[in-house]
C-alpha positions as CSV (number, residue, x, y, z in Angstrom):
1,M,-152.5,86.7,16.1
2,T,-156.2,86.5,15.5
3,D,-159.1,87.1,17.9
4,P,-161.7,84.4,17.7
5,T,-164.3,87.1,16.9
6,G,-162.2,88.3,13.9
7,S,-161.8,91.7,15.3
8,D,-158.0,91.7,14.8
9,R,-158.6,91.6,11.1
10,A,-160.0,95.1,11.2
11,K,-157.9,97.8,9.7
12,P,-156.1,100.0,12.3
13,G,-157.7,103.1,10.7
14,A,-161.1,101.9,11.3
15,A,-160.3,100.9,14.9
16,L,-158.8,104.3,15.6
17,A,-161.9,106.0,14.2
18,V,-164.1,104.2,16.7
19,L,-161.7,105.1,19.6
20,T,-161.5,108.8,18.6
21,A,-165.3,108.9,18.3
22,A,-165.6,107.4,21.9
23,V,-163.2,109.9,23.4
24,L,-164.8,112.8,21.5
25,L,-168.2,111.6,22.9
26,V,-166.9,111.8,26.5
27,S,-165.0,115.0,26.2
28,V,-167.9,117.0,24.6
29,D,-170.1,116.1,27.5
30,A,-167.8,117.8,29.9
31,T,-168.5,121.3,28.4
32,V,-171.7,120.9,26.5
33,L,-173.9,122.2,29.3
34,L,-172.2,125.5,29.7
35,L,-174.7,127.5,27.7
36,A,-177.7,125.3,28.5
37,L,-177.6,125.8,32.3
38,P,-179.9,128.9,32.4
39,S,-182.6,127.0,30.4
40,I,-182.2,124.0,32.7
41,S,-182.7,126.3,35.7
42,E,-185.9,127.7,34.3
43,S,-187.5,124.5,33.1
44,T,-186.5,122.3,36.2
45,G,-186.6,124.8,38.9
46,S,-183.0,124.1,39.9
47,S,-181.4,126.1,42.7
48,A,-177.9,127.6,42.4
49,V,-176.4,124.8,44.4
50,Q,-178.3,122.2,42.2
51,L,-177.0,123.8,39.1
52,L,-173.5,123.6,40.3
53,W,-174.0,119.8,40.9
54,I,-175.6,119.4,37.5
55,G,-172.4,121.0,36.0
56,D,-169.8,119.3,38.2
57,V,-171.0,115.9,39.1
58,Y,-170.1,114.4,35.7
59,S,-166.4,115.4,36.1
60,F,-166.4,114.4,39.8
61,V,-167.6,110.9,39.2
62,L,-165.4,110.5,36.1
63,A,-162.2,111.5,37.9
64,G,-163.1,109.3,40.9
65,L,-163.7,106.1,38.9
66,L,-161.0,106.3,36.2
67,I,-158.3,104.3,38.1
68,S,-160.8,101.6,39.2
69,T,-162.3,101.2,35.8
70,G,-158.9,101.2,34.1
71,A,-157.9,98.3,36.3
72,L,-161.2,96.6,35.8
73,G,-160.6,96.7,32.0
74,D,-157.2,95.1,32.5
75,R,-159.0,92.2,34.1
76,I,-162.2,91.7,32.1
77,G,-161.1,93.0,28.7
78,H,-161.0,96.6,27.5
79,R,-163.2,96.1,24.4
80,R,-165.9,94.6,26.7
81,L,-165.7,97.5,29.0
82,L,-165.7,100.1,26.2
83,T,-168.8,98.4,24.6
84,A,-170.7,98.4,27.9
85,G,-169.6,101.9,28.8
86,S,-170.8,103.2,25.4
87,A,-174.2,101.6,25.6
88,A,-174.6,103.0,29.2
89,F,-173.5,106.4,28.0
90,G,-176.3,106.4,25.5
91,A,-178.9,105.2,28.0
92,A,-177.8,107.8,30.6
93,S,-178.0,110.5,28.0
94,L,-181.6,109.6,27.2
95,A,-182.4,109.6,31.0
96,A,-180.8,113.1,31.3
97,A,-182.8,114.4,28.3
98,C,-186.1,113.2,29.9
99,S,-185.3,114.6,33.3
100,T,-188.0,116.8,34.8
101,A,-186.6,117.4,38.3
102,P,-183.0,118.6,39.4
103,W,-182.3,115.4,41.2
104,E,-183.1,113.3,38.2
105,L,-180.7,115.3,36.0
106,I,-178.0,115.1,38.7
107,A,-178.4,111.3,38.9
108,A,-178.3,111.0,35.1
109,R,-175.1,113.1,35.0
110,A,-173.6,111.0,37.6
111,A,-174.5,107.9,35.5
112,L,-172.8,109.6,32.5
113,G,-169.7,110.0,34.6
114,V,-169.6,106.3,35.5
115,A,-170.1,105.4,31.8
116,G,-167.4,107.9,30.7
117,A,-165.0,106.4,33.2
118,A,-165.5,103.0,31.6
119,V,-164.9,104.4,28.1
120,M,-161.8,106.7,28.6
121,P,-159.1,104.2,29.9
122,S,-160.2,101.6,27.4
123,T,-159.7,103.9,24.5
124,L,-156.0,104.3,25.3
125,A,-155.4,100.7,26.3
126,L,-156.9,99.6,23.0
127,I,-154.8,102.1,21.2
128,R,-151.8,100.3,22.6
129,A,-153.2,97.0,21.4
130,V,-154.0,98.1,17.9
131,F,-150.7,100.1,17.5
132,P,-147.9,98.1,19.2
133,E,-145.1,100.1,17.4
134,G,-143.9,103.1,19.2
135,D,-144.1,105.7,16.3
136,R,-147.4,104.6,15.0
137,R,-148.8,104.5,18.5
138,A,-147.5,108.0,19.2
139,K,-149.3,109.3,16.1
140,A,-152.5,107.4,17.3
141,V,-152.3,109.0,20.8
142,G,-151.7,112.4,19.2
143,L,-155.0,112.0,17.3
144,W,-156.6,110.7,20.5
145,G,-155.4,113.8,22.3
146,A,-156.6,116.1,19.5
147,A,-160.0,114.6,19.7
148,A,-160.2,115.1,23.4
149,S,-159.2,118.8,23.0
150,A,-161.6,119.2,20.1
151,G,-164.4,117.8,22.1
152,A,-163.9,120.2,24.9
153,A,-163.9,123.1,22.4
154,L,-166.8,121.7,20.5
155,G,-169.0,121.2,23.6
156,P,-170.2,124.9,24.1
157,V,-170.5,125.5,20.4
158,L,-172.6,122.3,19.9
159,G,-174.7,123.2,23.0
160,G,-175.3,126.7,21.8
161,A,-176.3,125.5,18.3
162,L,-178.7,122.9,19.6
163,M,-180.2,125.4,22.1
164,R,-180.9,127.9,19.4
165,H,-183.3,125.4,17.6
166,F,-184.3,122.8,20.3
167,W,-184.8,122.4,24.0
168,W,-182.0,121.8,26.4
169,G,-182.5,118.1,26.4
170,S,-181.2,118.0,22.8
171,V,-177.6,118.3,24.1
172,F,-178.0,114.9,25.5
173,V,-180.0,113.3,22.7
174,A,-177.1,114.2,20.4
175,N,-175.0,111.7,22.4
176,V,-177.3,108.7,21.6
177,P,-176.5,108.0,17.9
178,V,-172.7,108.4,18.5
179,A,-172.8,106.1,21.6
180,A,-174.8,103.5,19.8
181,A,-172.4,103.5,16.9
182,V,-169.5,103.0,19.1
183,A,-171.1,100.2,21.0
184,L,-172.3,98.4,17.9
185,T,-168.9,98.6,16.0
186,A,-166.5,98.1,18.8
187,R,-166.9,94.3,18.8
188,R,-166.3,94.0,15.1
189,L,-163.5,96.6,14.7
190,L,-161.6,96.4,18.0
191,P,-159.4,93.5,19.4
192,E,-159.9,92.3,23.0
193,R,-157.1,92.8,25.3
194,R,-156.7,91.9,29.0
195,A,-153.9,91.2,31.4
196,T,-152.4,87.7,31.7
197,G,-154.2,85.6,34.3
198,P,-156.7,88.2,35.5
199,A,-157.2,88.3,39.3
200,P,-160.5,88.6,41.2
201,W,-161.7,92.2,41.5
202,D,-160.8,93.9,44.9
203,A,-163.9,95.7,45.8
204,P,-162.5,97.4,49.0
205,S,-159.6,98.8,47.0
206,A,-162.1,100.2,44.3
207,L,-164.1,101.8,47.0
208,L,-161.2,103.4,48.7
209,C,-159.9,104.7,45.4
210,V,-163.3,106.2,44.4
211,V,-163.8,107.8,47.8
212,G,-160.2,109.1,48.0
213,V,-160.1,110.6,44.5
214,L,-163.6,112.1,44.7
215,S,-162.7,113.7,48.0
216,L,-159.5,115.1,46.6
217,V,-161.1,116.5,43.5
218,Y,-163.9,118.0,45.6
219,A,-161.5,119.6,48.0
220,V,-159.5,121.1,45.2
221,K,-162.6,122.5,43.4
222,E,-164.1,123.8,46.7
223,T,-160.8,125.6,47.3
224,A,-161.1,127.3,43.9
225,V,-164.6,128.6,44.9
226,H,-164.3,129.4,48.6
227,G,-160.5,129.3,49.3
228,V,-158.7,127.0,51.8
229,G,-161.1,128.1,54.5
230,G,-164.1,126.9,52.7
231,P,-166.6,125.0,55.0
232,D,-166.1,121.5,53.3
233,V,-162.4,121.8,52.3
234,P,-160.7,120.5,55.5
235,A,-163.1,117.5,55.9
236,A,-162.7,116.6,52.2
237,A,-159.0,116.9,52.3
238,L,-158.7,114.8,55.4
239,T,-161.0,112.1,53.9
240,A,-158.8,112.1,50.7
241,A,-155.5,111.8,52.7
242,V,-156.8,108.9,54.9
243,T,-158.5,106.9,52.2
244,L,-155.8,107.3,49.5
245,R,-153.1,106.3,52.1
246,W,-155.2,103.3,53.1
247,F,-155.7,102.5,49.4
248,L,-152.0,102.6,48.6
249,R,-151.1,100.4,51.7
250,R,-153.7,97.9,50.6
251,Q,-152.2,97.7,47.1
252,R,-148.9,96.5,48.5
253,T,-150.6,93.5,50.0
254,L,-152.4,92.3,46.8
255,A,-151.0,89.9,44.3
256,T,-152.7,92.0,41.5
257,P,-153.4,95.5,42.8
258,V,-156.0,97.9,41.3
259,L,-153.2,100.5,41.0
260,D,-149.7,99.0,41.1
261,P,-147.4,101.4,43.0
262,E,-144.4,99.9,41.0
263,L,-145.6,101.9,38.0
264,F,-144.1,105.0,39.7
265,R,-140.7,103.3,40.1
266,D,-140.2,103.9,36.4
267,R,-139.0,107.5,36.1
268,R,-140.6,107.8,32.6
269,F,-144.0,107.1,34.1
270,T,-143.5,109.5,36.9
271,A,-142.3,112.2,34.5
272,A,-145.4,111.6,32.3
273,V,-147.8,112.0,35.2
274,L,-145.9,115.1,36.6
275,T,-145.9,116.7,33.1
276,T,-149.6,116.1,32.6
277,V,-150.6,117.6,36.0
278,V,-148.5,120.6,35.6
279,A,-149.3,121.3,32.0
280,L,-153.1,121.0,32.6
281,A,-152.8,123.1,35.7
282,G,-151.2,126.0,33.8
283,L,-153.6,125.8,30.9
284,S,-156.9,125.3,32.8
285,G,-155.9,127.9,35.4
286,M,-155.2,130.6,32.9
287,L,-158.2,129.8,30.8
288,F,-160.4,130.2,33.9
289,L,-158.8,133.6,34.8
290,T,-158.7,135.0,31.2
291,A,-162.4,134.1,30.9
292,Q,-163.0,136.6,33.7
293,Y,-160.7,139.1,32.1
294,L,-162.5,138.8,28.7
295,Q,-165.9,139.3,30.2
296,L,-165.5,141.6,33.3
297,V,-162.5,143.7,32.1
298,R,-163.0,143.8,28.3
299,G,-166.9,143.5,28.4
300,L,-167.4,140.5,26.2
301,D,-170.5,138.4,26.5
302,P,-170.1,134.7,27.4
303,L,-170.5,133.4,23.8
304,R,-167.9,136.0,22.4
305,A,-165.6,135.3,25.3
306,G,-165.8,131.5,24.5
307,L,-165.0,132.2,20.8
308,A,-162.1,134.4,21.9
309,D,-160.6,131.2,23.7
310,L,-160.9,129.2,20.5
311,P,-157.2,129.7,19.4
312,G,-156.2,127.8,22.6
313,F,-158.3,124.8,21.7
314,L,-157.3,124.9,18.1
315,G,-153.7,125.0,19.2
316,S,-154.2,122.1,21.6
317,T,-155.7,120.0,18.7
318,L,-152.9,120.9,16.4
319,G,-150.3,120.2,19.1
320,G,-151.7,116.7,19.7
321,L,-151.4,116.0,16.0
322,A,-148.0,117.2,15.8
323,A,-146.7,115.5,18.9
324,A,-145.6,112.3,17.2
325,G,-143.4,114.1,14.7
326,L,-141.9,116.3,17.4
327,V,-141.0,113.2,19.5
328,R,-139.5,111.5,16.5
329,R,-137.2,114.5,15.8
330,A,-136.3,115.6,19.4
331,G,-137.0,112.5,21.5
332,V,-139.5,112.4,24.3
333,R,-137.2,114.2,26.8
334,G,-136.5,117.0,24.3
335,A,-140.2,117.2,23.3
336,L,-141.6,117.4,26.8
337,T,-139.0,119.8,28.2
338,G,-139.2,122.0,25.1
339,C,-143.0,122.1,25.1
340,L,-143.1,122.8,28.8
341,L,-140.8,125.8,28.3
342,L,-142.9,127.0,25.4
343,L,-146.0,126.6,27.6
344,G,-144.3,128.7,30.3
345,C,-143.4,131.4,27.7
346,G,-147.0,131.5,26.5
347,L,-148.3,132.0,29.9
348,A,-145.8,134.7,30.6
349,V,-147.2,136.8,27.9
350,F,-150.2,137.3,30.2
351,G,-147.9,138.9,32.8
352,W,-148.0,142.1,30.6
353,V,-151.7,142.1,29.8
354,R,-153.7,145.4,30.1
355,A,-157.4,146.3,29.6
356,D,-156.7,147.4,26.1
357,T,-154.2,144.8,25.0
358,S,-154.5,143.9,21.3
359,Y,-156.6,140.8,20.8
360,A,-154.1,139.7,18.2
361,L,-151.6,139.4,21.0
362,L,-153.9,137.5,23.2
363,A,-154.9,135.1,20.4
364,A,-151.2,134.4,19.7
365,A,-150.7,133.7,23.4
366,F,-153.7,131.3,23.5
367,L,-152.6,129.6,20.4
368,T,-149.0,129.1,21.8
369,V,-150.2,127.8,25.1
370,G,-152.7,125.5,23.4
371,L,-150.0,124.1,20.9
372,A,-147.6,123.4,23.8
373,E,-150.2,121.8,26.0
374,G,-151.6,119.6,23.3
375,A,-148.1,118.3,22.3
376,V,-147.3,117.8,26.0
377,Y,-150.3,115.9,26.8
378,A,-150.1,113.6,23.7
379,A,-146.4,112.9,24.2
380,A,-146.8,112.3,28.0
381,T,-149.7,109.9,27.5
382,A,-147.8,108.0,24.9
383,L,-144.7,107.9,27.2
384,A,-146.9,106.6,30.1
385,L,-148.3,103.8,27.9
386,D,-144.8,102.9,26.6
387,S,-143.4,102.7,30.1
388,A,-146.1,100.5,31.7
389,P,-146.3,96.8,31.3
390,A,-148.9,95.8,28.7
391,G,-151.0,94.1,31.3
392,R,-151.2,97.3,33.3
393,A,-152.2,99.4,30.1
394,G,-155.6,100.2,31.5
395,S,-154.3,101.3,34.9
396,A,-151.5,103.4,33.3
397,A,-154.1,105.2,31.1
398,A,-156.4,105.8,33.9
399,V,-153.6,107.4,36.0
400,T,-152.7,109.8,33.2
401,E,-156.4,110.7,32.7
402,T,-156.8,111.2,36.5
403,A,-153.7,113.4,36.4
404,Y,-155.4,115.3,33.7
405,E,-158.6,115.9,35.7
406,L,-156.6,116.7,38.9
407,G,-154.3,119.1,37.0
408,A,-157.3,121.0,35.5
409,A,-159.0,121.3,39.0
410,A,-155.7,122.3,40.7
411,G,-154.9,124.9,38.1
412,I,-158.2,126.7,38.8
413,A,-157.8,126.3,42.5
414,L,-154.2,127.3,42.9
415,L,-154.0,130.1,40.3
416,G,-157.4,131.4,41.4
417,S,-156.3,131.6,45.0
418,V,-153.1,133.5,43.9
419,L,-155.1,136.0,41.9
420,S,-157.7,136.4,44.7
421,G,-155.0,137.1,47.2
422,V,-153.4,139.7,45.1
423,Y,-156.7,141.3,44.1
424,R,-157.7,141.7,47.8
425,A,-154.3,143.1,48.7
426,R,-154.3,145.7,45.8
427,L,-157.9,146.8,45.9
428,T,-158.4,150.3,47.1
429,V,-162.0,150.8,48.1
430,P,-163.3,154.3,47.8
431,P,-163.7,155.8,51.3
432,D,-167.3,156.8,50.9
433,L,-168.4,153.2,50.1
434,P,-170.8,151.5,52.6
435,G,-169.2,148.7,54.7
436,H,-171.3,145.9,53.3
437,A,-170.6,147.0,49.8
438,A,-166.9,147.3,50.4
439,G,-166.8,143.8,51.9
440,Q,-168.7,142.4,48.8
441,A,-166.3,144.2,46.4
442,R,-163.3,142.7,48.0
443,E,-164.5,139.1,47.3
444,S,-163.9,139.2,43.5
445,L,-164.1,141.3,40.4
446,G,-167.5,139.7,39.7
447,Q,-168.8,140.8,43.1
448,A,-167.4,144.2,42.6
449,A,-169.2,144.4,39.3
450,E,-172.5,143.6,41.0
451,T,-171.8,146.1,43.8
452,V,-171.2,148.9,41.2
453,A,-174.7,148.4,39.7
454,G,-176.3,149.6,43.0
455,L,-174.1,152.7,43.5
456,P,-174.3,156.3,42.5
457,A,-172.3,157.3,39.4
458,G,-169.3,158.8,41.2
459,P,-168.5,155.9,43.6
460,A,-169.4,153.4,40.9
461,R,-166.8,154.7,38.5
462,A,-164.2,154.8,41.3
463,L,-164.9,151.3,42.5
464,E,-165.1,149.9,39.0
465,E,-161.7,151.3,38.1
466,A,-160.1,150.3,41.3
467,A,-161.5,146.7,41.0
468,R,-160.2,146.3,37.4
469,T,-156.8,147.7,38.3
470,A,-156.5,145.2,41.2
471,F,-157.7,142.3,39.1
472,L,-155.1,143.1,36.3
473,H,-152.3,143.3,39.0
474,G,-153.5,139.8,40.2
475,L,-153.7,138.4,36.7
476,R,-150.2,139.5,35.8
477,T,-148.8,138.2,39.0
478,T,-150.5,134.8,38.6
479,A,-149.4,134.5,35.0
480,V,-145.7,135.1,36.0
481,A,-146.1,132.6,38.9
482,A,-147.5,130.0,36.5
483,A,-144.8,130.6,33.9
484,L,-142.1,130.0,36.6
485,T,-143.7,126.9,37.7
486,L,-143.7,125.5,34.2
487,L,-140.1,126.4,33.8
488,A,-139.3,124.5,37.0
489,A,-141.3,121.6,35.8
490,A,-139.4,121.5,32.6
491,A,-136.1,121.2,34.5
492,A,-137.5,118.5,36.7
493,V,-138.7,116.5,33.8
494,R,-135.4,116.7,32.0
495,L,-133.7,115.3,35.1
496,L,-136.2,112.5,35.5
497,L,-136.2,111.3,32.0
498,P,-133.3,109.2,30.7
499,R,-131.8,109.9,27.2
500,R,-133.2,106.6,25.8
501,A,-135.4,103.9,27.2
502,A,-136.6,100.6,25.8
503,G,-140.2,99.5,25.9
504,P,-141.4,97.1,28.6
505,P,-142.1,93.4,28.0
506,S,-145.5,92.4,26.9
507,S,-147.9,90.6,29.2
508,E,-150.9,91.1,27.1
509,V,-153.1,88.4,25.7
510,L,-155.8,87.9,23.1
511,E,-159.2,86.7,24.0
512,D,-158.1,83.1,23.3
513,G,-155.1,83.4,25.6
514,S,-152.4,83.8,22.9
515,A,-149.8,86.7,23.0
516,P,-150.0,89.4,20.4
517,A,-147.0,90.5,18.3
518,S,-145.2,93.3,20.1
519,G,-143.2,96.3,18.9
520,R,-140.5,98.4,20.2
521,S,-141.4,101.6,22.0
522,A,-140.2,105.0,20.7
523,D,-137.0,106.4,21.9
524,S,-137.3,108.5,25.0
C-alpha cells in the first residue's frame, strides 16, 4: 500500500539506515560526556552534585518518558514523532554546546532526554512497519541493537577525540548534522504508521507514568550510590510505588490506555521484558564493578580502562548482528535461554579473577558476555515487537527500552550493593589506623585509596593490601551471584515461552487509513 507522501516507495535499506542513524545518535549521547566532565566542571564552575545531574539527567528523563512517548507515537504517527524528536535533539544539542552555567547545561541535557525519548520507540515501531516479515524484521532489529551498543561504546571514544582538539561543547555540536539529516530524510524515506482510530491523549496517565518511572529509576540509582539507607531512597521508592500503581489502575479504565496491561498477558512479551531486564542488569553491573577493578586494583587510567572494556561492546555489536541467524536456527526460546546461559557462564569467569589475572582471559570474558547480551537484547526486542498488536508497536518498543534502562540501573545498584556488603565484611583494618580513616576506608575501595594517600608508608601498604583483598572477595562473590541469577532467568524464560507462536493480527494503518500488507512472525 502506498503512503500519500510516497514514503512507502523508499527502499527498506535506506529506511533502515535512517533508523539506525537515529538510534546511534541517542545512544552516543548517553556516554559521550564521560571524559568531558572535568572540563565542564572547570569552565562552568559546576559543583560535584551539579556534575552528577549533568551526567545523569539525560538517562533519567529518557527512561521516564519512553512509555508515554511510545504510546503517543501510536496515536499521532511514529514518523511524525521521530522527525520532531530528531529536530528537537539537534536544537537541544546546540543549546547544550552554548551553555555557560550549570543549570543551563542541566536543562539542555533534560531536553535532550525528552527528544531522545521521542526518537527511540519510534525507531523500533517503524522497523516493524518497514519489515513486516519475521526473519527480515529480526535482522533489522539485530542491526538496530548493534547500533545501540556501538553508540554506547563510541561515546567515550568520540568525546575523547573531540576534547583533544576542541572545547567540551564540541561533543554536542557533533550531534547537530546527524540530527538534521535524520529529520530531513525521515519524511521521504520512512512510512507513517499509527494505531487504528487513535484516541485522545490521556495527560493524567502520561504524568503518572513519568513521575513513577522517574522515581523508580532515581531510587535504584541512589541505592547504587548510597545504599538502601540513602536519604532520598525511601521517598523515591514510595513515590514510585504509589504513582505506578495508580497509573496501572487508571489504564484498566481507559478505552485506549497509554500502556495496555494486556500486553503482559502474552507470555512471549513478558519473557522478552524479563530477559531484557536480567541481561542488562548482569552486563551493566559487571561493567561497573570491573571498571573499579581495572582502575583501582590493576592501576589503569580511565581511558585505558575504557579501552580494556571494548571487547564487551564489540561482542554486544556482533551479538546483535548474529541474533537473527541464531533465532532462525534455534528458535526464540532456544536462542534466549542459550544466550542467557552463555551470559551467566561469562559472568562466572569473574568469580575467579585475581589482581594479576591475564588480560587475555578478561578480554575473552568481556567478549563472551557482550556477545550473549547483544544477541539476547536483539532477540528479546524482536520477540516483544512480534508478540504485540501492531497498533501497540510503539508502546511495546517503549516497554522494552524502559526495561533496558531499568535493568542497567538495577544491575549497578544490586550488584554494587552485594560487593559493598562483602567488602565491608571482609576488610581487615590495620589496628593502628585512626578512627576517621578506618571509617572512610570501609566505605569503598576508592575511599580506601584516598585514605592511603595520607598515611605513613607502613599503614598505607597494609591498608592498601587489605582493601584490595576485600574488594576481590566482593567481586568474586558478586560475579557468582550474578551468574546464578542468569541461570535461573534462563530456566524461567524457557518455561514462559511456548515452542512456537504465531504473530498477532495487524491493526496498523497507513496515513491514508488503509491497512499495510502483513507478514508472519518468526517462530518462537
